[in-house]
N, C-alpha and C positions, 0 to 999 in steps of 0.2 A: 469748434465743430466736435461732437460727439465720439467717441470712439468706434460706434456701431456706425456712424455716417461715414468713418474714415474707411473702414473695412468697406462697407459698399461699394466707395468710389473706388478703391483699390481692386475690389473685383471685377467690378464693371470694368476697369481699364485692361484686367488680366484678358479678360473675355473680348474687349474690342480689340487688344493687339493680336490676339489667334485669329480672330472674323477677319480682320485687315490684312493678314496675312493668306487667307483663303479666299474669300472673295470680294473684299473692300467696301464694308458698309458697319465699320463698328462703332461707328457714331449712334447710331439707332440703337445701340446699348450705353454709353455713356451720356449721351445728350438729355435723353428721359430721365436719367437717375440725377442728376444736376437740376434739372427742372424741378423733379420731385422733392429735391431737398432744398428749394425756394430762392433756388438762383435766378435773376431776371434771363430774359433768352439770350440777348446779345452776349452778356457775360458767360453765360453757359456755354454758348457756342464759340466764344474767342477763349476760353480757359482751355475748353475739349479740345480745339485743335491745336494748342500751345502741346498739353499735355501728351496728343497721340504722336507726334512727331518722332521721337525716340524708337515707338515701336513700328513706325514705318519703315526706319532704317535696319532695324533688328531684323526685321521680317526680309529684308531685302538683302542683309548679308548670309541669313538662311540660304536663299536663292540664288548665291552668286554666281554659280556654277552655270546656271541658265542664263544668268544675265549677260557673264562674259560672251554670248554668242550673237548679241545683240550691242555691243559696245558701240557701233558706228550710228546706232539711233539715239544715243543717250544725249549728245549736244544739241542738235536741233529739237528734240522733241520735249527735251527738259527747259530749252531755253522758251518753247512755246507754252509751256505749264505754268513757267513761273511767270512771264507774261502775262497771261490770262490768270492767275491767281492773285497779283497786286491788285488789278482790276476788279477782282469779286471782294476781294478784303477792304477796299476802299467804298465800294457799293455797301455794304455791310456798316459800315462807319458814317458813312454819309445819308442813305435813306432815312427817316423816324423809324423808331423800334416796332411802331405800328406795323408798319411794310412787313418788316421781319416777322412779325407775329403773324400775319397773314399769308405770306407767301411759304413759311415753312412747313404747315401741314401740307401745302399742295406739291412741295418737293419732297418731302418724308413719301407721301403717298405714291408720287412717281419713283422713289427709291423703292419702294415695295412690290409696285409693279415688277419692276426691272429685275428685283430678287427671284419673283415667282418666275419669271421668264429665264432664269439663268439656265435650267437646263437644256432649253432649246438653242441657248447662245454658246453653250459649252459645245453640244452637238454641232451647230455651225463652225465653230471654231476647228473641231476635229475634221471637219469634211476637208477644210480647205488648207489642211497642213499639208497636203500633196505639192500644191503649187508654188512654196518656196517662199521666200520674203520678198516684199515689192521695194521699189525705188520710195525715198522719202519726196512727197510732192504736197503741193498746197492745200490737196484735202485733207492729207494726213495733218500736216501743222495746224489747219484751221481747226479740225474736230480736236485738237488736243488744247490747243489755246479754248476753246469754248468748255472744254471740260476743264480746265484749269479754272475759268470764269465760277464755274459750279464749286468747284470745291474752293475757292477762296470766299465765296458767300457762305456756301453750308455744304459739307464734303460728307454728307450720308451718301453711300453709294458711288461715290467718285470712282473708286476702283472697279464696282460692275460695269460702269459708262466706259473706263479706258480698256475694262477684256474687250467689251464690245468692239470698239473703236481700233483697237488694235490688230482684234482678230481678223476684220474684216478688212483693213489698209495695209497692215502688216503681214499677217496670214503667217507666223511660226508656229511651233508647236505651241497646245496650252502650257506647258510647264513654262517656256520663255516668255509666252506672254505675259503668266502671272509674275515672274521676276520682273520683267521689265515695267509693268503697271504698279509695283511697289516703290520703285526707285522714283518713276515719274508723279506718282500720287506725294510721296515723302517729300520732293522738291516743293510742289504745290502747297501742302501743308506748312513747310518750314519757313515760305515766305509770307504765306497769311499770317502765320504767328508771328514774325518780325514785324508786321503792319500792327496787328493785335497789340504787340509788347508796348511798342512804341506810343499808343494813343491810350494806354492804360487802361483797358478793360480787361484785365487778366486776373483773375481770384487764384492766386500764386499756389496755394495748399491743396485744393482741388486738381489743380495742375498738374501738381508734383506728382501726388496720388496717381492719378491716370498714368503720367509718364510711368512711373516705377511699375505697375503693372501691366503697361501695355508692351516694355521690354520683354518681361516673360513670358505674357503670352505671344508677343510676336516671334521670338525665338521658337517659342513650342509650336505656334502654328505653323511653322515653315517646317520644323522637323517631323512632326506626328499629326498634323492638321488634315493630311489627306487619307487616315485612316478612319475620319468618322463619317456618319453618314450624311450625306448632303441634306437629304430630307429633312433629318432631325436639328440641322443647324438652320437652314432656311426659315422652317417653322417659327423657332425662337427666336430669331430675327424679324419676322412678322408680327409675332406676338408681341413684342416691345414697341415697334414700331406703331403698332396700332392704340396701344395704351398712349404713346406720345400724342400722334394725330387727337385723338378723343381728349386729352387733357387740355391741348392748347385751344380746342375749338369749343370745348364746355364752357 
């Protein structure tokens, strides 16, 4: 790997860590970079997942005060996300690579739609804050499990999905949702990463570079990211995601 390529991956990891702390779609930055550098889609996805795990927990640490208010939900929702992520990661490994290549553009496109719609999701969350938290029920567990399956297979915009699910079915304030989202997404990514490591489909150098960048980006994103214009951040993610879709279908 050339120094320029290493710098690109490190920078992408930092950007992804910051984005994951805010909106949860950092994969749309790192995954296209790995594809552009010639890594096969499944290897790129697995290495990306491993690399982004430390950044997820760095972001969660940055939101530790908000998470404390939702501690009662960590065990049931974490367990649901872990179970789903195991299933999603195994699907990635047992299905043909051609399936992944066909499905991922659709998943990225779905993620981009969710990101574009995020302002409406956020406004909906804010309208629900006065209702207070809801009890854990089958709908919430099932929705988080399904999000975990998605995250284990391909994690782009997992955080956006969780943001919507937790806001609709839990209804805390937006910052508490974001903190809880970071932990649940981190757990799902960790389990998927363990499966990928055991299967031997991880390229360790790019994974390490992404990890180093994502930790720095996650901490900075949690601390300063709310000062960034949402529209500018969303535009960058959409541009990168569209590039990935065009590259994979061309």
